[in-house]
Gaussian input, Z-matrix of N, CA and C with variables (Angstrom, degrees):
# hf/3-21g

backbone

0 1
 N
 C     1     B1
 C     2     B2     1     A1
 N     3     B3     2     A2     1     D1
 C     4     B4     3     A3     2     D2
 C     5     B5     4     A4     3     D3
 N     6     B6     5     A5     4     D4
 C     7     B7     6     A6     5     D5
 C     8     B8     7     A7     6     D6
 N     9     B9     8     A8     7     D7
 C    10    B10     9     A9     8     D8
 C    11    B11    10    A10     9     D9
 N    12    B12    11    A11    10    D10
 C    13    B13    12    A12    11    D11
 C    14    B14    13    A13    12    D12
 N    15    B15    14    A14    13    D13
 C    16    B16    15    A15    14    D14
 C    17    B17    16    A16    15    D15
 N    18    B18    17    A17    16    D16
 C    19    B19    18    A18    17    D17
 C    20    B20    19    A19    18    D18
 N    21    B21    20    A20    19    D19
 C    22    B22    21    A21    20    D20
 C    23    B23    22    A22    21    D21
 N    24    B24    23    A23    22    D22
 C    25    B25    24    A24    23    D23
 C    26    B26    25    A25    24    D24
 N    27    B27    26    A26    25    D25
 C    28    B28    27    A27    26    D26
 C    29    B29    28    A28    27    D27
 N    30    B30    29    A29    28    D28
 C    31    B31    30    A30    29    D29
 C    32    B32    31    A31    30    D30
 N    33    B33    32    A32    31    D31
 C    34    B34    33    A33    32    D32
 C    35    B35    34    A34    33    D33
 N    36    B36    35    A35    34    D34
 C    37    B37    36    A36    35    D35
 C    38    B38    37    A37    36    D36
 N    39    B39    38    A38    37    D37
 C    40    B40    39    A39    38    D38
 C    41    B41    40    A40    39    D39
 N    42    B42    41    A41    40    D40
 C    43    B43    42    A42    41    D41
 C    44    B44    43    A43    42    D42
 N    45    B45    44    A44    43    D43
 C    46    B46    45    A45    44    D44
 C    47    B47    46    A46    45    D45
 N    48    B48    47    A47    46    D46
 C    49    B49    48    A48    47    D47
 C    50    B50    49    A49    48    D48
 N    51    B51    50    A50    49    D49
 C    52    B52    51    A51    50    D50
 C    53    B53    52    A52    51    D51
 N    54    B54    53    A53    52    D52
 C    55    B55    54    A54    53    D53
 C    56    B56    55    A55    54    D54
 N    57    B57    56    A56    55    D55
 C    58    B58    57    A57    56    D56
 C    59    B59    58    A58    57    D57
 N    60    B60    59    A59    58    D58
 C    61    B61    60    A60    59    D59
 C    62    B62    61    A61    60    D60
 N    63    B63    62    A62    61    D61
 C    64    B64    63    A63    62    D62
 C    65    B65    64    A64    63    D63
 N    66    B66    65    A65    64    D64
 C    67    B67    66    A66    65    D65
 C    68    B68    67    A67    66    D66
 N    69    B69    68    A68    67    D67
 C    70    B70    69    A69    68    D68
 C    71    B71    70    A70    69    D69
 N    72    B72    71    A71    70    D70
 C    73    B73    72    A72    71    D71
 C    74    B74    73    A73    72    D72
 N    75    B75    74    A74    73    D73
 C    76    B76    75    A75    74    D74
 C    77    B77    76    A76    75    D75
 N    78    B78    77    A77    76    D76
 C    79    B79    78    A78    77    D77
 C    80    B80    79    A79    78    D78
 N    81    B81    80    A80    79    D79
 C    82    B82    81    A81    80    D80
 C    83    B83    82    A82    81    D81
 N    84    B84    83    A83    82    D82
 C    85    B85    84    A84    83    D83
 C    86    B86    85    A85    84    D84
 N    87    B87    86    A86    85    D85
 C    88    B88    87    A87    86    D86
 C    89    B89    88    A88    87    D87
 N    90    B90    89    A89    88    D88
 C    91    B91    90    A90    89    D89
 C    92    B92    91    A91    90    D90
 N    93    B93    92    A92    91    D91
 C    94    B94    93    A93    92    D92
 C    95    B95    94    A94    93    D93
 N    96    B96    95    A95    94    D94
 C    97    B97    96    A96    95    D95
 C    98    B98    97    A97    96    D96
 N    99    B99    98    A98    97    D97
 C   100   B100    99    A99    98    D98
 C   101   B101   100   A100    99    D99
 N   102   B102   101   A101   100   D100
 C   103   B103   102   A102   101   D101
 C   104   B104   103   A103   102   D102
 N   105   B105   104   A104   103   D103
 C   106   B106   105   A105   104   D104
 C   107   B107   106   A106   105   D105
 N   108   B108   107   A107   106   D106
 C   109   B109   108   A108   107   D107
 C   110   B110   109   A109   108   D108
 N   111   B111   110   A110   109   D109
 C   112   B112   111   A111   110   D110
 C   113   B113   112   A112   111   D111
 N   114   B114   113   A113   112   D112
 C   115   B115   114   A114   113   D113
 C   116   B116   115   A115   114   D114
 N   117   B117   116   A116   115   D115
 C   118   B118   117   A117   116   D116
 C   119   B119   118   A118   117   D117
 N   120   B120   119   A119   118   D118
 C   121   B121   120   A120   119   D119
 C   122   B122   121   A121   120   D120
 N   123   B123   122   A122   121   D121
 C   124   B124   123   A123   122   D122
 C   125   B125   124   A124   123   D123
 N   126   B126   125   A125   124   D124
 C   127   B127   126   A126   125   D125
 C   128   B128   127   A127   126   D126
 N   129   B129   128   A128   127   D127
 C   130   B130   129   A129   128   D128
 C   131   B131   130   A130   129   D129
 N   132   B132   131   A131   130   D130
 C   133   B133   132   A132   131   D131
 C   134   B134   133   A133   132   D132
 N   135   B135   134   A134   133   D133
 C   136   B136   135   A135   134   D134
 C   137   B137   136   A136   135   D135
 N   138   B138   137   A137   136   D136
 C   139   B139   138   A138   137   D137
 C   140   B140   139   A139   138   D138
 N   141   B141   140   A140   139   D139
 C   142   B142   141   A141   140   D140
 C   143   B143   142   A142   141   D141
 N   144   B144   143   A143   142   D142
 C   145   B145   144   A144   143   D143
 C   146   B146   145   A145   144   D144
 N   147   B147   146   A146   145   D145
 C   148   B148   147   A147   146   D146
 C   149   B149   148   A148   147   D147
 N   150   B150   149   A149   148   D148
 C   151   B151   150   A150   149   D149
 C   152   B152   151   A151   150   D150
 N   153   B153   152   A152   151   D151
 C   154   B154   153   A153   152   D152
 C   155   B155   154   A154   153   D153
 N   156   B156   155   A155   154   D154
 C   157   B157   156   A156   155   D155
 C   158   B158   157   A157   156   D156
 N   159   B159   158   A158   157   D157
 C   160   B160   159   A159   158   D158
 C   161   B161   160   A160   159   D159
 N   162   B162   161   A161   160   D160
 C   163   B163   162   A162   161   D161
 C   164   B164   163   A163   162   D162
 N   165   B165   164   A164   163   D163
 C   166   B166   165   A165   164   D164
 C   167   B167   166   A166   165   D165
 N   168   B168   167   A167   166   D166
 C   169   B169   168   A168   167   D167
 C   170   B170   169   A169   168   D168
 N   171   B171   170   A170   169   D169
 C   172   B172   171   A171   170   D170
 C   173   B173   172   A172   171   D171
 N   174   B174   173   A173   172   D172
 C   175   B175   174   A174   173   D173
 C   176   B176   175   A175   174   D174
 N   177   B177   176   A176   175   D175
 C   178   B178   177   A177   176   D176
 C   179   B179   178   A178   177   D177
 N   180   B180   179   A179   178   D178
 C   181   B181   180   A180   179   D179
 C   182   B182   181   A181   180   D180
 N   183   B183   182   A182   181   D181
 C   184   B184   183   A183   182   D182
 C   185   B185   184   A184   183   D183
 N   186   B186   185   A185   184   D184
 C   187   B187   186   A186   185   D185
 C   188   B188   187   A187   186   D186
 N   189   B189   188   A188   187   D187
 C   190   B190   189   A189   188   D188
 C   191   B191   190   A190   189   D189
 N   192   B192   191   A191   190   D190
 C   193   B193   192   A192   191   D191
 C   194   B194   193   A193   192   D192
 N   195   B195   194   A194   193   D193
 C   196   B196   195   A195   194   D194
 C   197   B197   196   A196   195   D195
 N   198   B198   197   A197   196   D196
 C   199   B199   198   A198   197   D197
 C   200   B200   199   A199   198   D198
 N   201   B201   200   A200   199   D199
 C   202   B202   201   A201   200   D200
 C   203   B203   202   A202   201   D201
 N   204   B204   203   A203   202   D202
 C   205   B205   204   A204   203   D203
 C   206   B206   205   A205   204   D204
 N   207   B207   206   A206   205   D205
 C   208   B208   207   A207   206   D206
 C   209   B209   208   A208   207   D207
 N   210   B210   209   A209   208   D208
 C   211   B211   210   A210   209   D209
 C   212   B212   211   A211   210   D210
 N   213   B213   212   A212   211   D211
 C   214   B214   213   A213   212   D212
 C   215   B215   214   A214   213   D213
 N   216   B216   215   A215   214   D214
 C   217   B217   216   A216   215   D215
 C   218   B218   217   A217   216   D216
 N   219   B219   218   A218   217   D217
 C   220   B220   219   A219   218   D218
 C   221   B221   220   A220   219   D219
 N   222   B222   221   A221   220   D220
 C   223   B223   222   A222   221   D221
 C   224   B224   223   A223   222   D222
 N   225   B225   224   A224   223   D223
 C   226   B226   225   A225   224   D224
 C   227   B227   226   A226   225   D225
 N   228   B228   227   A227   226   D226
 C   229   B229   228   A228   227   D227
 C   230   B230   229   A229   228   D228
 N   231   B231   230   A230   229   D229
 C   232   B232   231   A231   230   D230
 C   233   B233   232   A232   231   D231
 N   234   B234   233   A233   232   D232
 C   235   B235   234   A234   233   D233
 C   236   B236   235   A235   234   D234
 N   237   B237   236   A236   235   D235
 C   238   B238   237   A237   236   D236
 C   239   B239   238   A238   237   D237
 N   240   B240   239   A239   238   D238
 C   241   B241   240   A240   239   D239
 C   242   B242   241   A241   240   D240
 N   243   B243   242   A242   241   D241
 C   244   B244   243   A243   242   D242
 C   245   B245   244   A244   243   D243

   B1=1.6304
   B2=1.5506
   B3=1.2711
   B4=1.5406
   B5=1.5800
   B6=1.3166
   B7=1.4343
   B8=1.5811
   B9=1.2626
   B10=1.4865
   B11=1.5163
   B12=1.3673
   B13=1.3517
   B14=1.4249
   B15=1.3814
   B16=1.3625
   B17=1.6310
   B18=1.3774
   B19=1.4515
   B20=1.5169
   B21=1.4107
   B22=1.4857
   B23=1.5881
   B24=1.4651
   B25=1.3700
   B26=1.5069
   B27=1.3412
   B28=1.4712
   B29=1.5981
   B30=1.3125
   B31=1.4582
   B32=1.5356
   B33=1.2154
   B34=1.5103
   B35=1.5505
   B36=1.2457
   B37=1.3653
   B38=1.4804
   B39=1.4374
   B40=1.4251
   B41=1.5224
   B42=1.3438
   B43=1.3976
   B44=1.4357
   B45=1.2969
   B46=1.5006
   B47=1.4892
   B48=1.5062
   B49=1.4076
   B50=1.5028
   B51=1.3009
   B52=1.3634
   B53=1.4701
   B54=1.3259
   B55=1.4388
   B56=1.6170
   B57=1.2292
   B58=1.4850
   B59=1.6452
   B60=1.3083
   B61=1.4185
   B62=1.6171
   B63=1.3083
   B64=1.4939
   B65=1.4749
   B66=1.3710
   B67=1.3912
   B68=1.5179
   B69=1.2520
   B70=1.4618
   B71=1.5452
   B72=1.2516
   B73=1.5910
   B74=1.5325
   B75=1.2103
   B76=1.5065
   B77=1.4980
   B78=1.3209
   B79=1.4589
   B80=1.5299
   B81=1.2929
   B82=1.4448
   B83=1.5268
   B84=1.2834
   B85=1.5707
   B86=1.5956
   B87=1.2610
   B88=1.4756
   B89=1.3866
   B90=1.2879
   B91=1.4570
   B92=1.6222
   B93=1.3137
   B94=1.4551
   B95=1.4337
   B96=1.3681
   B97=1.4906
   B98=1.4653
   B99=1.4070
   B100=1.5250
   B101=1.4661
   B102=1.5229
   B103=1.5139
   B104=1.6028
   B105=1.3642
   B106=1.5309
   B107=1.4433
   B108=1.3402
   B109=1.4629
   B110=1.5741
   B111=1.3537
   B112=1.3929
   B113=1.5316
   B114=1.3034
   B115=1.4496
   B116=1.5015
   B117=1.2477
   B118=1.5224
   B119=1.5879
   B120=1.2827
   B121=1.4978
   B122=1.6159
   B123=1.3204
   B124=1.3770
   B125=1.5759
   B126=1.2284
   B127=1.4488
   B128=1.4404
   B129=1.2854
   B130=1.4834
   B131=1.5325
   B132=1.3414
   B133=1.4847
   B134=1.5367
   B135=1.3743
   B136=1.3766
   B137=1.6017
   B138=1.3570
   B139=1.4954
   B140=1.5366
   B141=1.3799
   B142=1.4641
   B143=1.5116
   B144=1.3833
   B145=1.3946
   B146=1.5792
   B147=1.3271
   B148=1.4466
   B149=1.5085
   B150=1.3269
   B151=1.4545
   B152=1.5226
   B153=1.2113
   B154=1.5431
   B155=1.5064
   B156=1.3749
   B157=1.4362
   B158=1.5619
   B159=1.3636
   B160=1.4958
   B161=1.5444
   B162=1.3539
   B163=1.3355
   B164=1.5743
   B165=1.4015
   B166=1.5978
   B167=1.5777
   B168=1.2902
   B169=1.4795
   B170=1.4440
   B171=1.4389
   B172=1.3823
   B173=1.5893
   B174=1.2267
   B175=1.3771
   B176=1.5009
   B177=1.3000
   B178=1.4216
   B179=1.5287
   B180=1.3263
   B181=1.4729
   B182=1.5765
   B183=1.1971
   B184=1.4651
   B185=1.6138
   B186=1.3307
   B187=1.4959
   B188=1.5275
   B189=1.3489
   B190=1.4587
   B191=1.5292
   B192=1.3056
   B193=1.5283
   B194=1.5186
   B195=1.3375
   B196=1.5180
   B197=1.4186
   B198=1.2775
   B199=1.5346
   B200=1.4437
   B201=1.4752
   B202=1.4541
   B203=1.4585
   B204=1.3895
   B205=1.4003
   B206=1.4981
   B207=1.3691
   B208=1.5415
   B209=1.5952
   B210=1.3303
   B211=1.3928
   B212=1.5270
   B213=1.3070
   B214=1.4861
   B215=1.6236
   B216=1.3016
   B217=1.3831
   B218=1.5864
   B219=1.4862
   B220=1.4053
   B221=1.5281
   B222=1.3304
   B223=1.4689
   B224=1.5714
   B225=1.2838
   B226=1.4273
   B227=1.5666
   B228=1.3458
   B229=1.4564
   B230=1.5046
   B231=1.3639
   B232=1.4852
   B233=1.5140
   B234=1.2976
   B235=1.4778
   B236=1.5984
   B237=1.2219
   B238=1.5893
   B239=1.5162
   B240=1.3646
   B241=1.4606
   B242=1.5159
   B243=1.3604
   B244=1.4322
   B245=1.4434
   A1=106.33
   A2=112.81
   A3=123.74
   A4=101.81
   A5=117.19
   A6=122.68
   A7=109.93
   A8=116.25
   A9=124.60
   A10=108.78
   A11=120.40
   A12=120.86
   A13=117.94
   A14=119.44
   A15=135.24
   A16=104.25
   A17=112.72
   A18=116.03
   A19=111.70
   A20=112.72
   A21=114.30
   A22=108.51
   A23=110.53
   A24=118.00
   A25=118.29
   A26=120.15
   A27=120.04
   A28=104.27
   A29=110.10
   A30=119.95
   A31=108.46
   A32=116.83
   A33=126.84
   A34=115.07
   A35=124.84
   A36=126.63
   A37=108.63
   A38=117.82
   A39=122.50
   A40=109.08
   A41=121.59
   A42=125.02
   A43=111.13
   A44=121.88
   A45=130.00
   A46=111.55
   A47=113.22
   A48=119.54
   A49=117.63
   A50=118.04
   A51=121.27
   A52=114.69
   A53=116.98
   A54=122.35
   A55=112.55
   A56=115.20
   A57=114.87
   A58=109.11
   A59=120.15
   A60=117.31
   A61=105.37
   A62=110.58
   A63=114.23
   A64=115.57
   A65=116.03
   A66=120.75
   A67=107.39
   A68=119.03
   A69=126.48
   A70=110.98
   A71=111.84
   A72=112.81
   A73=109.97
   A74=122.08
   A75=130.26
   A76=107.07
   A77=112.84
   A78=124.12
   A79=110.26
   A80=113.69
   A81=120.71
   A82=107.16
   A83=118.69
   A84=121.08
   A85=110.95
   A86=114.45
   A87=115.39
   A88=115.45
   A89=120.52
   A90=123.07
   A91=104.41
   A92=118.75
   A93=119.44
   A94=113.57
   A95=118.30
   A96=120.68
   A97=117.99
   A98=114.12
   A99=121.27
   A100=116.13
   A101=114.89
   A102=115.73
   A103=107.98
   A104=120.98
   A105=115.54
   A106=113.78
   A107=110.67
   A108=118.92
   A109=109.15
   A110=112.86
   A111=116.80
   A112=110.35
   A113=115.30
   A114=120.08
   A115=112.63
   A116=115.73
   A117=121.37
   A118=108.72
   A119=114.51
   A120=115.03
   A121=113.01
   A122=109.85
   A123=116.01
   A124=118.26
   A125=113.10
   A126=124.18
   A127=105.45
   A128=118.02
   A129=120.92
   A130=110.72
   A131=116.02
   A132=122.37
   A133=111.62
   A134=112.02
   A135=114.13
   A136=113.40
   A137=107.14
   A138=118.00
   A139=110.95
   A140=116.96
   A141=125.01
   A142=108.08
   A143=115.30
   A144=117.46
   A145=120.42
   A146=110.16
   A147=118.46
   A148=112.68
   A149=115.33
   A150=119.33
   A151=114.36
   A152=118.78
   A153=124.87
   A154=109.03
   A155=120.57
   A156=120.68
   A157=108.24
   A158=110.07
   A159=115.85
   A160=116.27
   A161=109.49
   A162=123.98
   A163=114.71
   A164=108.57
   A165=113.51
   A166=112.36
   A167=115.84
   A168=115.80
   A169=112.61
   A170=113.21
   A171=119.08
   A172=113.00
   A173=121.52
   A174=122.61
   A175=113.42
   A176=118.07
   A177=119.31
   A178=111.47
   A179=113.32
   A180=119.95
   A181=109.69
   A182=114.26
   A183=125.50
   A184=110.48
   A185=111.92
   A186=112.38
   A187=104.68
   A188=116.00
   A189=126.95
   A190=112.58
   A191=121.35
   A192=124.10
   A193=105.08
   A194=122.30
   A195=116.35
   A196=118.77
   A197=112.53
   A198=120.76
   A199=113.47
   A200=115.28
   A201=116.05
   A202=118.99
   A203=115.26
   A204=120.05
   A205=113.43
   A206=110.87
   A207=118.09
   A208=105.33
   A209=119.40
   A210=116.19
   A211=114.10
   A212=118.22
   A213=117.81
   A214=104.36
   A215=120.44
   A216=118.87
   A217=114.67
   A218=116.60
   A219=116.64
   A220=113.83
   A221=120.42
   A222=120.21
   A223=106.38
   A224=118.82
   A225=118.32
   A226=113.12
   A227=116.49
   A228=114.61
   A229=113.20
   A230=113.53
   A231=113.82
   A232=114.21
   A233=117.70
   A234=119.48
   A235=104.87
   A236=109.34
   A237=117.66
   A238=109.66
   A239=119.64
   A240=123.15
   A241=111.16
   A242=119.61
   A243=121.35
   A244=113.24
   D1=132.32
   D2=-178.48
   D3=-89.58
   D4=119.82
   D5=-178.40
   D6=-107.91
   D7=-1.90
   D8=-174.60
   D9=-68.40
   D10=-28.61
   D11=-179.25
   D12=-101.37
   D13=5.39
   D14=-172.49
   D15=-70.69
   D16=127.42
   D17=173.05
   D18=-69.44
   D19=147.89
   D20=178.67
   D21=-64.84
   D22=143.57
   D23=175.57
   D24=-63.45
   D25=136.07
   D26=177.58
   D27=-66.70
   D28=151.77
   D29=176.70
   D30=-68.43
   D31=146.85
   D32=170.76
   D33=-86.31
   D34=167.43
   D35=177.88
   D36=-65.39
   D37=-40.52
   D38=180.00
   D39=-63.94
   D40=-44.11
   D41=178.27
   D42=-61.53
   D43=-43.99
   D44=174.53
   D45=-47.78
   D46=-56.83
   D47=174.43
   D48=-58.43
   D49=-36.27
   D50=176.23
   D51=-62.94
   D52=-35.20
   D53=176.72
   D54=-78.82
   D55=-54.05
   D56=-169.39
   D57=-95.60
   D58=-9.04
   D59=173.43
   D60=101.23
   D61=-168.15
   D62=173.30
   D63=-71.95
   D64=120.77
   D65=178.17
   D66=-138.01
   D67=159.49
   D68=178.36
   D69=-54.05
   D70=148.60
   D71=178.85
   D72=-64.83
   D73=-26.01
   D74=178.11
   D75=-58.01
   D76=-53.57
   D77=177.80
   D78=-51.31
   D79=-53.85
   D80=-174.57
   D81=-63.28
   D82=-41.20
   D83=177.01
   D84=-60.53
   D85=-44.33
   D86=176.38
   D87=-65.06
   D88=-28.72
   D89=-179.63
   D90=-79.29
   D91=-43.43
   D92=176.99
   D93=-61.76
   D94=-35.78
   D95=169.97
   D96=-46.78
   D97=-40.54
   D98=173.03
   D99=-59.96
   D100=-26.92
   D101=179.50
   D102=74.21
   D103=30.69
   D104=179.10
   D105=-75.75
   D106=162.61
   D107=168.77
   D108=-87.21
   D109=166.86
   D110=177.32
   D111=-51.27
   D112=-47.12
   D113=-174.61
   D114=-58.96
   D115=-38.16
   D116=-179.11
   D117=-71.70
   D118=-39.09
   D119=173.50
   D120=-62.12
   D121=-46.31
   D122=176.99
   D123=-61.12
   D124=-32.36
   D125=176.97
   D126=-66.29
   D127=-55.23
   D128=-174.27
   D129=-61.89
   D130=-40.86
   D131=178.15
   D132=-63.57
   D133=-41.18
   D134=-178.36
   D135=-64.58
   D136=-42.95
   D137=177.05
   D138=-56.02
   D139=-49.47
   D140=178.88
   D141=-48.97
   D142=-46.42
   D143=-177.49
   D144=-82.87
   D145=-1.39
   D146=-170.69
   D147=-87.09
   D148=144.21
   D149=170.47
   D150=-69.15
   D151=-24.68
   D152=178.72
   D153=-56.91
   D154=-40.79
   D155=-173.83
   D156=-65.05
   D157=-31.45
   D158=-173.91
   D159=-72.65
   D160=-21.11
   D161=177.94
   D162=-90.47
   D163=-18.58
   D164=-177.54
   D165=52.49
   D166=52.33
   D167=174.84
   D168=-70.33
   D169=130.10
   D170=-176.20
   D171=-63.36
   D172=143.53
   D173=-176.72
   D174=76.32
   D175=13.56
   D176=-177.36
   D177=-131.43
   D178=49.07
   D179=-171.23
   D180=-110.46
   D181=151.86
   D182=173.08
   D183=-76.24
   D184=145.98
   D185=-179.47
   D186=-137.95
   D187=161.49
   D188=171.11
   D189=67.11
   D190=-131.30
   D191=-174.44
   D192=-73.85
   D193=-38.09
   D194=174.05
   D195=-51.96
   D196=-44.69
   D197=177.90
   D198=-60.40
   D199=-43.70
   D200=175.62
   D201=-67.98
   D202=-29.74
   D203=175.51
   D204=-70.10
   D205=-36.53
   D206=175.02
   D207=-59.52
   D208=-45.55
   D209=-179.72
   D210=-62.97
   D211=-35.93
   D212=-178.19
   D213=-71.45
   D214=-40.70
   D215=-179.22
   D216=-68.74
   D217=-35.95
   D218=170.20
   D219=-64.26
   D220=-30.08
   D221=-177.19
   D222=-70.39
   D223=-22.47
   D224=-178.90
   D225=-97.30
   D226=-0.71
   D227=174.96
   D228=-80.25
   D229=142.13
   D230=177.03
   D231=-64.23
   D232=151.39
   D233=-174.07
   D234=-69.27
   D235=130.31
   D236=-179.14
   D237=-82.18
   D238=-10.01
   D239=-179.44
   D240=-74.74
   D241=-10.89
   D242=-173.19
   D243=-76.47

């Protein structure tokens, strides 16, 4: 069987929680709706926790599913202005 052309597997709910920690079921469902791989979830979560995003460095932006997952995760973050 040739596995070189196989598409990466979509992340499971359990894998998403392993990466982002305890989140509401609704958040996991929104992420699952995007059909991301583990790598895309990890990329978004890493970006969420990164100082780079706070500096908005040009040419250092997420795209595609990772960007949409970042938006979901950011919408669940408590406001830091409080």
